[in-house]
C-alpha positions in Angstrom: 0.0 0.0 0.0 1.1 3.6 -0.4 2.7 4.8 2.8 0.8 7.4 4.7 -2.6 6.8 3.1 -4.1 6.1 6.5 -2.8 7.0 9.9 -3.5 5.6 13.3 -4.9 8.6 15.3 -4.2 7.0 18.7 -1.1 7.6 20.7 0.6 4.5 22.2 -1.9 2.1 20.5 0.1 -1.0 21.5 0.0 0.1 25.2 3.8 -0.6 25.3 4.9 2.9 26.3 4.8 4.2 29.9 6.3 2.7 33.0 3.6 3.1 35.6 0.6 3.2 33.2 0.1 3.2 29.5 1.2 6.6 28.2 -1.5 8.8 26.6 -4.3 6.7 28.2 -6.2 7.9 31.3 -7.4 5.5 33.9 -10.7 6.6 35.5 -12.4 4.7 38.4 -16.2 4.9 38.0 -17.3 2.6 40.8 -15.7 0.3 43.4 -12.1 -0.7 43.2 -11.3 -2.0 39.8 -7.8 -3.5 39.2 -5.6 -3.5 36.1 -2.0 -4.7 35.5 0.4 -5.0 32.6 0.7 -8.5 31.3 4.0 -9.4 29.6 3.0 -13.0 28.9 -0.5 -12.5 27.2 0.0 -10.0 24.5 -0.8 -9.5 20.8 2.2 -8.6 18.8 3.8 -6.1 21.1 5.7 -6.1 24.4 2.7 -6.3 26.7 -1.1 -5.9 27.0 -3.4 -4.3 29.6 -5.3 -6.8 31.8 -8.4 -5.8 33.7 -9.4 -7.9 36.6 -12.7 -7.9 38.5 -14.0 -10.4 41.1 -17.4 -8.9 41.4 -19.7 -7.2 38.9 -20.3 -3.9 40.7 -16.9 -2.3 40.0 -16.0 -0.3 36.9 -13.0 1.5 35.7 -12.0 2.5 32.1 -9.0 3.6 30.1 -9.7 6.4 27.7 -7.9 8.7 25.2 -9.3 11.7 23.3 -8.2 12.7 19.8 -9.3 15.5 17.5 -11.8 14.6 14.8 -13.8 16.1 11.9 -17.6 16.4 12.0 -19.7 14.1 9.7 -16.7 11.9 9.0 -16.4 8.2 9.1 -13.9 6.6 11.5 -12.9 3.0 12.0 -12.0 1.6 15.4 -10.1 -1.7 15.6 -8.8 -3.6 18.7 -7.8 -7.0 19.9 -9.6 -8.4 22.9 -9.0 -11.6 24.9 -11.5 -12.7 27.5 -12.2 -15.1 30.4 -15.3 -13.2 31.6 -18.6 -14.0 33.2 -21.4 -11.5 33.0 -25.2 -11.0 33.2 -27.4 -8.4 31.6 -27.5 -6.6 28.3 -24.4 -4.6 29.0 -21.9 -6.9 30.6 -18.4 -8.0 29.7 -15.3 -6.5 28.1 -16.3 -3.3 26.2 -15.0 -0.8 23.7 -16.6 2.5 23.2 -16.5 5.6 21.0 -18.0 9.0 22.1 -18.2 12.2 20.1 -17.4 15.4 21.9 -18.0 19.1 21.2 -16.1 21.5 23.4 -15.3 18.6 25.8 -19.0 17.7 26.2 -20.4 14.4 24.9 -23.0 14.9 22.1 -23.2 11.3 20.8 -21.9 7.8 21.4 -21.5 4.6 19.4 -24.7 2.6 19.7 -23.2 -0.6 18.2 -20.6 -1.4 20.8 -19.6 -4.9 21.9 -19.7 -6.6 25.2 -17.4 -9.7 25.2 -18.2 -12.6 27.5 -17.0 -16.2 27.8 -13.6 -17.5 27.1 -11.9 -16.5 23.8 -8.4 -16.1 22.5 -7.4 -12.8 20.9 -10.3 -11.6 18.8 -10.2 -8.7 16.3 -13.1 -6.3 16.7 -13.9 -3.6 14.1 -16.6 -1.0 13.7 -17.3 2.1 11.7 -18.7 5.3 13.3 -19.8 8.5 11.6 -19.3 11.6 13.8 -22.3 13.9 14.1 -22.4 17.6 13.0 -20.4 19.7 15.4 -18.1 17.0 16.7 -14.5 18.1 17.3 -13.1 15.2 19.3 -13.5 11.4 19.7 -13.0 9.7 23.0 -12.0 6.0 22.8 -12.3 3.8 25.9 -12.0 0.2 26.9 -13.2 -1.4 30.1 -15.1 -4.3 31.7 -18.5 -3.8 33.4 -21.3 -5.8 35.1 -19.1 -8.8 35.1 -16.3 -10.7 36.8 -13.2 -12.3 35.4 -10.2 -11.1 33.3 -10.1 -9.2 30.0 -7.0 -8.3 28.0 -6.8 -5.3 25.5 -4.1 -4.7 22.9 -3.4 -3.2 19.4 -6.0 -0.4 19.3 -6.3 1.5 16.0 -8.5 4.5 15.1 -8.3 6.1 11.7 -10.5 8.0 9.3 -11.9 5.5 6.8 -11.5 6.5 3.2 -14.6 4.4 2.2 -17.5 3.0 4.0 -17.5 -0.8 4.2 -20.7 -0.8 2.2 -22.6 2.0 0.5 -26.1 3.0 1.5 -28.9 2.8 -1.1 -32.3 4.4 -1.0 -34.7 1.8 0.2 -37.2 0.5 -0.5 -37.4 -0.6 -4.1 -38.3 -3.9 -5.7 -35.8 -4.4 -8.5 -36.8 -6.0 -11.7 -36.0 -9.7 -11.8 -32.9 -10.7 -13.8 -32.3 -13.8 -15.7 -29.9 -16.4 -14.2 -27.9 -19.2 -15.7 -29.3 -22.7 -15.3 -28.7 -24.2 -11.9 -25.3 -26.0 -11.7 -26.2 -29.4 -10.3 -22.6 -30.6 -10.2 -19.4 -28.8 -9.7 -15.7 -29.8 -10.2 -12.9 -27.8 -8.6 -9.4 -28.1 -10.0 -6.3 -27.1 -8.0 -2.6 -27.8 -7.6 -2.9 -27.5 -3.7 -6.4 -28.1 -2.3 -8.1 -25.0 -0.7 -9.6 -27.2 2.0 -11.7 -24.6 3.7 -13.3 -23.4 0.5 -14.0 -27.0 -0.6 -15.3 -28.3 2.7 -17.1 -25.3 4.1 -18.3 -23.4 1.0 -18.7 -25.7 -2.0 -19.7 -28.8 -0.2 -22.6 -27.2 1.7 -23.6 -25.2 -1.4 -23.9 -28.1 -3.9 -23.9 -31.2 -1.7 -20.9 -33.5 -1.3 -22.4 -36.0 -3.7 -22.4 -33.4 -6.5 -18.9 -32.1 -5.9 -15.8 -33.4 -7.6 -12.3 -32.3 -6.8 -8.8 -33.0 -7.9 -5.6 -31.8 -9.6 -5.5 -30.1 -13.0 -6.6 -32.0 -16.1 -5.0 -31.7 -19.5 -8.1 -31.5 -21.5 -11.5 -29.9 -21.1 -13.1 -33.0 -22.5 -12.3 -34.7 -19.2 -14.8 -32.5 -17.3 -18.4 -33.7 -17.2 -19.8 -31.5 -14.5 -22.1 -28.6 -15.0 -19.7 -26.1 -13.6 -15.9 -26.1 -13.1 -13.7 -23.9 -10.8 -10.0 -23.3 -11.6 -8.4 -22.4 -8.4 -4.8 -21.6 -9.3 -2.5 -20.8 -12.3 -1.4 -24.4 -12.9 -4.9 -25.8 -13.0 -5.9 -23.4 -15.8 -2.6 -23.2 -17.7 -2.8 -26.9 -18.5 -6.2 -26.4 -20.3 -5.4 -22.9 -21.7 -7.7 -20.0 -22.4 -9.0 -21.4 -25.7 -9.8 -24.7 -24.0 -11.6 -22.9 -21.2 -13.6 -20.8 -23.7 -14.7 -24.0 -25.5 -15.6 -25.5 -22.1 -17.7 -22.5 -21.2 -20.2 -23.2 -24.0 -23.0 -24.6 -22.0 -21.0 -24.7 -18.7 -20.2 -22.3 -16.0 -16.5 -21.7 -15.6 -15.1 -19.8 -12.7 -11.5 -18.7 -12.6 -9.5 -17.2 -9.7 -7.4 -14.2 -10.9 -4.3 -16.4 -10.7 -6.0 -19.0 -12.9 -6.9 -16.4 -15.5 -3.2 -15.3 -15.5 -2.2 -18.9 -16.0 -4.7 -19.6 -18.7 -3.7 -16.5 -20.8 0.0 -17.0 -20.2 2.2 -14.0 -20.6 -0.4 -12.2 -22.6 -0.9 -9.1 -20.6 -2.9 -10.2 -17.5 -1.4 -10.4 -14.1 -3.0 -11.3 -10.7 -1.8 -8.7 -8.2 -2.2 -9.2 -4.5 -2.4 -5.9 -2.6 -2.0 -5.7 1.2 -3.1 -3.2 3.9 -2.7 -3.2 7.6 -5.6 -0.9 8.4 -8.2 -0.5 5.7 -10.0 -3.6 4.4 -10.3 -3.4 0.6 -13.7 -3.2 -0.9 -15.3 -3.8 -4.3 -17.6 -1.4 -6.2 -20.4 -3.0 -8.3 -20.0 -1.7 -11.8 -22.7 -3.7 -13.6 -26.1 -5.1 -12.5 -26.9 -8.6 -13.8 -28.0 -12.0 -12.5 -24.4 -12.3 -11.2 -24.9 -9.4 -8.8 -28.6 -10.1 -8.0 -29.3 -8.5 -4.6 -26.7 -5.8 -5.2 -27.0 -2.6 -7.2 -24.6 -0.6 -9.4 -22.5 1.7 -7.1 -22.7 -0.5 -4.0 -19.4 -0.8 -2.3 -19.0 -4.1 -0.5 -16.2 -5.7 1.6 -13.9 -7.9 -0.5 -10.8 -9.1 1.3 -9.2 -12.0 3.0 -7.0 -12.4 6.1 -6.2 -16.1 5.9 -3.7 -16.2 8.8 -5.9 -13.8 11.0 -3.0 -11.4 11.2 -5.0 -8.2 11.0 -3.5 -7.5 7.5 -5.9 -7.5 4.6 -5.4 -8.9 1.2 -7.2 -8.5 -2.1 -6.3 -10.1 -5.4 -6.9 -7.8 -8.4 -6.6 -8.2 -12.1 -4.0 -5.9 -13.7 -4.5 -5.6 -17.5 -5.1 -3.0 -20.1 -8.9 -2.5 -20.5 -8.6 -3.0 -24.3 -7.0 -6.4 -23.7 -9.8 -7.5 -21.5 -12.4 -6.3 -24.0 -10.6 -8.2 -26.7 -11.0 -11.4 -24.7 -14.7 -10.7 -24.3 -14.7 -9.7 -20.7 -16.7 -6.9 -19.0 -16.0 -5.6 -15.5 -18.6 -6.6 -12.9 -16.8 -5.2 -9.8 -13.7 -3.1 -9.4 -11.5 -2.6 -6.4 -12.1 0.2 -3.9 -9.2 0.6 -1.5 -6.8 3.0 0.1 -4.1 2.4 -2.5 -4.8 5.0 -5.2 -2.5 3.1 -7.6 -4.5 -0.1 -7.3 -7.9 1.4 -6.9 -10.3 0.6 -9.8 -8.7 -2.6 -10.9 -11.1 -5.4 -11.8 -11.9 -8.0 -9.1 -14.9 -9.7 -10.9 -15.0 -10.2 -14.7 -17.8 -11.8 -16.8 -17.6 -13.3 -20.3 -21.0 -14.8 -21.4 -20.8 -17.7 -23.8 -23.1 -19.6 -26.0 -25.6 -22.2 -24.8 -26.2 -20.6 -21.4 -22.6 -20.8 -20.2 -19.9 -18.3 -19.4 -16.6 -17.5 -17.8 -16.4 -15.6 -14.5 -13.2 -14.4 -12.9 -13.4 -13.5 -9.2 -11.1 -13.4 -6.1 -12.1 -16.6 -4.2 -9.5 -16.3 -1.5 -12.0 -14.5 0.9 -13.9 -17.8 0.9 -10.9 -20.0 1.9 -10.5 -18.9 5.5 -12.7 -19.0 8.5 -15.0 -16.0 8.4 -14.1 -13.0 10.5 -16.6 -11.0 12.4 -16.8 -8.2 9.9 -15.3 -9.9 6.9 -18.7 -10.2 5.0 -17.4 -13.1 3.0 -21.1 -13.9 2.5 -21.1 -11.2 -0.1 -18.3 -12.8 -2.1 -20.3 -16.1 -1.8 -23.4 -14.3 -2.9 -21.8 -13.6 -6.3 -20.3 -17.1 -6.4 -23.8 -18.6 -5.7 -25.4 -16.5 -8.4 -22.7 -17.5 -10.8 -23.5 -21.2 -10.2 -27.2 -20.5 -11.0 -28.1 -20.9 -7.4 -29.7 -17.5 -6.9 -31.2 -17.2 -3.5 -32.6 -13.7 -3.8 -36.2 -13.0 -4.7 -37.1 -9.8 -2.9 -35.3 -6.7 -1.9 -31.7 -5.6 -2.4 -28.6 -5.1 -0.3 -29.7 -2.3 2.1 -27.3 -0.7 4.6 -29.2 1.9 6.6 -27.9 5.4 7.2 -30.2 5.5 10.3 -31.9 8.6 9.0 -35.6 8.5 9.8 -36.5 11.5 7.7 -34.9 9.8 4.7 -36.8 6.6 5.6 -40.1 8.5 5.8 -39.5 10.0 2.3 -38.9 6.5 1.0 -42.2 5.4 2.5 -44.1 8.2 0.8 -42.4 7.4 -2.5 -43.2 3.7 -2.0 -46.9 4.4 -1.4 -47.1 6.6 -4.5 -45.3 4.0 -6.7 -47.5 1.0 -5.7 -51.3 1.5 -6.2 -53.3 0.0 -3.3 -50.6 0.6 -0.7 -51.9 3.0 1.8 -49.6 5.2 4.0 -51.1 6.5 7.3 -49.7 8.4 10.3 -50.8 6.5 13.3 -49.3 8.7 16.0 -46.3 10.8 17.2 -43.3 9.9 19.3 -42.1 11.8 22.4 -39.8 13.7 20.1 -42.7 14.5 17.7 -41.6 12.1 15.0 -44.5 10.5 13.0 -45.2 6.8 13.4 -46.3 5.4 10.0 -48.2 2.4 8.9 -48.4 0.9 5.4 -51.5 -1.2 4.6 -52.9 -3.2 1.7 -56.3 -4.9 1.3 -60.0 -4.0 1.8 -60.3 -1.0 4.2 -63.1 -2.5 6.2 -61.7 -6.0 6.5 -60.2 -7.6 9.7 -56.5 -6.7 10.1 -53.4 -8.9 10.2 -51.0 -6.6 12.0 -47.2 -6.6 11.8 -44.8 -4.3 13.6 -41.0 -4.0 13.3 -38.3 -2.0 15.1 -39.8 -2.1 18.6 -36.1 -2.5 19.4 -34.7 0.2 17.1 -31.4 -1.5 16.4 -33.2 -4.5 14.9 -33.6 -2.8 11.5 -33.9 -5.5 8.9 -37.6 -6.2 9.4 -38.2 -2.4 9.1 -37.2 -2.7 5.5 -38.3 -6.2 4.7 -41.9 -5.8 6.0 -42.7 -2.9 3.7 -40.9 -4.5 0.7 -43.3 -7.5 1.1 -46.3 -5.2 1.5 -45.3 -3.4 -1.7 -45.0 -6.7 -3.5 -48.3 -8.2 -2.4 -50.0 -4.8 -3.3 -48.6 -5.2 -6.8 -49.6 -8.8 -7.1 -53.1 -8.0 -5.8 -53.5 -5.2 -8.3 -52.4 -7.7 -11.1 -55.1 -10.1 -9.9 -52.7 -12.9 -9.0 -54.6 -15.7 -7.2 -52.6 -16.0 -4.0 -52.8 -12.3 -3.4 -56.5 -12.4 -4.0 -56.8 -15.3 -1.6 -54.9 -13.5 1.1 -56.6 -10.2 0.7 -60.1 -11.3 -0.2 -61.4 -10.6 3.3 -58.3 -9.4 5.2 -56.1 -6.3 5.4 -52.4 -6.4 6.0 -51.1 -3.5 8.1 -47.4 -3.0 8.8 -45.8 -0.6 11.3 -42.3 -0.6 9.8 -40.6 1.5 12.5 -42.1 1.2 15.9 -39.7 3.4 17.7 -38.3 6.2 15.4 -36.8 8.1 18.3 -34.1 5.4 18.8 -33.7 4.3 15.2 -31.0 6.8 14.2 -28.9 6.0 17.2 -29.4 2.2 16.9 -30.5 2.0 20.5 -32.3 -0.9 22.2 -35.0 1.3 23.7 -36.1 4.9 23.9 -35.7 7.2 26.8 -34.4 4.3 28.8 -37.6 2.2 28.2 -37.7 -1.1 26.5 -41.0 -0.8 24.7 -41.4 -4.6 24.6 -41.9 -4.4 28.4 -44.2 -1.5 28.6 -47.5 -3.4 28.2 -50.0 -4.3 30.9 -49.6 -8.1 31.2 -47.1 -8.9 34.0 -45.9 -5.3 34.1 -46.2 -5.4 37.9 -44.2 -8.6 38.1 -41.3 -7.5 36.0 -38.6 -6.0 38.2 -36.4 -4.4 35.6 -36.0 -0.6 35.5 -36.5 -0.4 31.8 -40.2 -1.2 31.8 -41.2 2.4 32.1 -43.0 4.3 35.0 -46.4 2.7 34.2 -48.0 0.4 31.6 -48.5 2.1 28.3 -46.6 5.1 29.6 -44.9 5.7 26.2 -46.6 7.3 23.2 -45.3 4.5 21.0 -47.0 1.7 23.0 -50.2 3.8 23.3 -50.2 4.1 19.5 -50.0 0.4 19.0 -52.5 -0.3 21.7 -54.9 2.1 19.9 -54.4 0.2 16.6 -55.0 -3.2 18.2 -58.1 -2.0 19.9 -59.6 0.0 17.0 -58.8 -1.9 13.8 -60.4 -5.3 14.4 -57.0 -7.0 14.5 -57.4 -10.7 14.4 -53.7 -11.7 14.5 -50.4 -9.9 15.0 -46.7 -10.5 14.6 -44.0 -8.6 16.5 -40.9 -8.7 14.4 -37.5 -8.8 16.1 -34.0 -9.5 15.0 -31.8 -11.7 17.1 -28.0 -12.1 17.6 -28.5 -15.9 17.5 -27.8 -16.3 21.2 -29.2 -19.7 21.9 -30.9 -18.5 25.1 -33.3 -16.7 22.7 -33.6 -18.7 19.6 -32.8 -22.4 19.3 -31.7 -24.6 16.5 -33.7 -27.7 15.7 -33.7 -30.0 18.7 -32.8 -27.0 21.0 -33.5 -27.8 24.7 -32.5 -24.5 26.3 -34.4 -22.7 29.0 -36.9 -21.1 26.5 -37.5 -24.3 24.5 -41.0 -24.8 25.9 -42.1 -21.5 24.3 -40.8 -22.3 20.8 -42.4 -24.1 18.0 -40.3 -24.7 14.9 -41.2 -23.6 11.4 -42.5 -26.8 9.6 -39.8 -28.6 7.7 -41.7 -28.2 4.4 -41.3 -24.4 4.6 -37.5 -24.8 5.1 -37.5 -26.4 1.6 -39.6 -23.7 0.1 -37.5 -20.9 1.5 -34.3 -22.1 0.0 -33.6 -25.2 -2.1 -29.9 -25.4 -0.9 -29.2 -24.3 2.6 -25.9 -22.6 3.1 -24.7 -21.0 6.2 -22.8 -18.1 4.6 -25.5 -17.3 2.1 -27.3 -14.5 3.8 -30.7 -15.2 2.3 -31.0 -18.5 4.1 -32.0 -18.5 7.7 -28.5 -18.9 9.0 -26.4 -16.7 11.3 -22.7 -16.3 10.7 -21.6 -15.3 14.2 -22.9 -14.7 17.7 -21.7 -11.2 18.6 -21.8 -12.0 22.3 -19.1 -14.6 22.1 -17.9 -14.6 18.5 -18.8 -18.2 18.1 -19.6 -19.3 14.5 -22.7 -21.4 13.8 -21.8 -24.1 11.2 -25.2 -25.6 10.7 -28.5 -24.7 9.1 -30.8 -23.0 11.6 -34.2 -21.6 11.2 -36.4 -18.9 12.7 -38.7 -19.9 15.5 -42.2 -18.6 16.1 -42.4 -17.6 19.7 -45.9 -18.3 21.1 -46.3 -16.5 24.4 -49.9 -17.3 25.0 -49.0 -19.7 27.8 -45.9 -17.8 29.0 -45.4 -16.8 32.6 -42.1 -15.2 32.1 -42.9 -11.5 32.7 -40.3 -10.1 30.3 -41.2 -12.6 27.6 -44.9 -11.9 27.1 -45.8 -10.5 23.8 -47.9 -7.4 24.1 -50.6 -8.6 21.6 -51.8 -11.2 24.1 -51.7 -8.5 26.7 -54.3 -6.6 24.7 -56.4 -9.6 23.7 -54.9 -10.3 20.3 -54.0 -13.7 18.9 -50.3 -13.0 18.4 -46.7 -14.3 18.3 -43.2 -13.0 18.1 -40.5 -13.7 15.5 -36.8 -13.5 16.2 -35.2 -13.3 12.8 -31.5 -14.0 12.6 -29.3 -11.0 12.0 -26.4 -9.0 13.3 -27.5 -5.4 12.9 -27.3 -4.6 16.6 -23.6 -5.1 16.4 -22.5 -4.4 12.9 -25.2 -3.4 10.4 -23.5 -4.6 7.3 -22.8 -8.1 8.6 -25.7 -9.9 7.1 -27.1 -8.6 3.8 -30.4 -9.7 2.2 -32.2 -9.9 5.5 -34.8 -7.8 3.9 -35.4 -10.7 1.5 -35.6 -13.1 4.4 -38.2 -10.9 6.1 -40.5 -10.9 3.1 -40.4 -14.7 2.8 -41.0 -15.3 6.5 -43.8 -12.7 6.5 -45.6 -14.3 3.5 -45.2 -17.7 5.2 -46.6 -16.4 8.5 -49.4 -14.4 6.9 -50.5 -17.6 5.2 -50.0 -19.9 8.2 -52.0 -17.6 10.5 -54.9 -16.9 8.2 -55.0 -19.9 6.0 -52.0 -21.0 3.9 -50.0 -19.5 1.1 -46.5 -20.6 0.4 -44.1 -20.6 -2.6 -41.4 -22.9 -3.8 -38.3 -20.6 -3.9 -36.0 -23.5 -4.7 -35.0 -25.1 -8.0 -36.4 -28.5 -7.4 -40.0 -29.7 -7.2 -41.2 -30.2 -3.6 -43.8 -32.7 -2.3 -46.0 -30.9 0.2 -47.9 -32.6 3.1 -48.9 -29.9 5.6 -51.2 -30.2 8.6 -53.2 -27.0 8.8 -52.8 -24.5 11.6 -56.2 -23.0 10.9 -58.7 -25.9 11.3 -62.5 -26.0 11.1 -63.0 -24.8 7.5 -63.5 -26.7 4.3 -61.7 -25.8 1.1 -59.4 -26.8 -1.7 -55.6 -26.7 -2.1 -54.6 -25.0 -5.4 -51.2 -24.9 -6.9 -50.5 -22.0 -9.3 -47.6 -21.3 -11.6 -45.7 -18.0 -11.0 -47.9 -16.4 -13.6 -51.2 -17.4 -12.0 -52.1 -20.5 -14.1 -53.7 -23.4 -12.2 -51.4 -26.4 -12.1 -53.3 -28.6 -9.6 -56.4 -28.5 -7.5 -57.4 -31.1 -4.8 -59.6 -31.2 -1.7 -58.1 -31.1 1.7 -57.5 -34.5 3.3 -59.0 -35.1 6.7 -56.6 -36.9 9.1 -58.4 -37.2 12.5 -59.0 -33.7 13.8 -56.6 -32.1 11.3 -57.0 -31.2 7.7 -53.9 -31.8 5.5 -52.7 -30.0 2.4 -51.0 -32.2 -0.2 -49.6 -31.5 -3.6 -46.4 -31.2 -5.7 -44.9 -27.7 -6.2 -42.6 -27.2 -9.2 -40.0 -24.4 -8.9 -41.6 -21.0 -8.6 -45.0 -22.4 -7.9 -47.3 -21.0 -5.2 -49.7 -23.1 -3.1 -52.9 -21.5 -1.8 -55.6 -23.0 0.5 -58.9 -21.4 -0.5 -61.1 -21.7 2.6 -64.8 -21.6 2.5 -65.6 -19.8 4.7 -62.3 -18.1 5.8 -61.7 -19.3 9.4 -60.4 -15.9 10.7 -63.8 -14.3 10.2 -65.2 -16.3 13.2 -62.0 -16.7 15.2 -62.6 -15.7 18.9 -60.1 -13.3 20.4 -58.1 -14.7 23.3 -58.7 -13.3 26.8 -56.1 -10.9 28.4 
């Protein structure tokens, strides 16, 4: 990298200077008698680290340092943390923080800060923070609070980031669908030395081990029978040559690493160049929208780097060649590098060369997928493009959305959305304590019973805020076009979404507003809950009073409160989970898992899978699915859903995500929300579900809504009837059966609709 492009703003960042205490860092005791020492044995890269020790949770001290900053500028904080910590509560554990100052007075603080608990070796933590208007200084601190144990800190870095990790696009829009290559049912990877992590942890889960072949380079393309082939290194491709690869690509998908392209072309003007940076993770800018970048938009800047040895140094392989040479080979640039090195900025990192018979050649840096994912690596975006290239597109709604946490901007988008989609009604339902409007979007007959959905009751759980309205816009369009599943859902029902429940906390990514967790401000069990965040009285907040008014006024027959979880297994379990909340959870039926995604893959963000748990940085290497939380029988005061508190048949959804810690960590969660919402909408009021996969699915589904007769109808994606059959009676349960081809939609047409006579539960 070019020296001096970025500069660490912190003095003594390694904590190695200073005899009695780390020079330039101030130690402040906030409560009790906290203890810290230098540790010359446990350290990361330097001479020593700082170790904080606490034997009780009621002590608190912190190290801090203040540096000048610019207003409205993006800064990146990185640090290494090692823990052996026990803690309880939302804010417990080893902690790093950033605060904006103006004239020495705090005016804003980082809302997305970590609290590390458990035992973990040195872990890299990174976050971006944009200073507010008027800020003239940044205070960086590290400490341990509400916990006991030992935490080590070392290698802190603060610098002004030349590029955000991901650009922000104006939501919400529903992009036009783009054609994809046929699904690659079998894949061969060729290599000189096996990239084991990529093969075992990426390709194998993506295509299935039975459809994955691997081995050293072959001398002739005729030896490859699979639908797709990946050339990993220079030798694997040089033996076949570019002409042979071009012939192979007729009807096949061929993916080359940049080194493989260099090897295939030979000394003909292409070179794979690996750049390195110690501070700024290189990114890629999307230059072209196509099926290859489905879920991304032109102009999006996404993370694109690897750190295979976990050294804190970032690598990106770029393609150095004259543009005319690439054009002569038939390539167009899909994504180009964005990094701090001006000399390397703008080089291609993804190339595409369509071929005859539905095939093509893609060149992309695959190295980010060959190492265990890092907390903010976003390797799932690299895999998103790889998955699209293999014809395994898993995006059907929404686009990559990174919020700017600007509620005024969001409100303008809502108004634009309502104007763009006929039948989508926008209403102001109330005002917050800070006089911000609380909006709803609705679709369906104005006088019909209401299926109510809210999102953002915890403002830092933002993905459902976008996903719910994207789904509402889509169903409004389908209803206006007369598609049968939309007609079935909205024949005698109205969908109402409250996309941002708590606007006052949305911009700061807070958990509550004014110190109140709105989820705990409803009447049921309010007296029994002992926490201070329940508010001074039931329904004391204007936001909760607004929702109570909707539930009591609008003939709401069912409700969903939409949350986003960090995948802590105390809250959301995997299949077979037996944790302390297991008795409140009922799993999504297995059939719906198949409909949602034909090939489950834990890095692919549009499946139901969480990459990392931000509380303990443990990665989840298994498929896992959202749970519907039914609180109708709950006696846990802080777990009761407010809908039941107000006499509404309701449940809560915890959707996997990471936005409370790092809001670019899991893209496509808006897509996930739309699919879950359609599924729940259908489950609660009847049944509507789609086959989003690429294989036909045999459906045999016991109905949730019993007591009504009707038919099960399977429609093609353009609304044509493929199959109709009566519901089968199995004891006291009616069963839906049928075969759904890819893209098909199943609708149960009840006669009469059971929700019209459903009694409301008692409070």
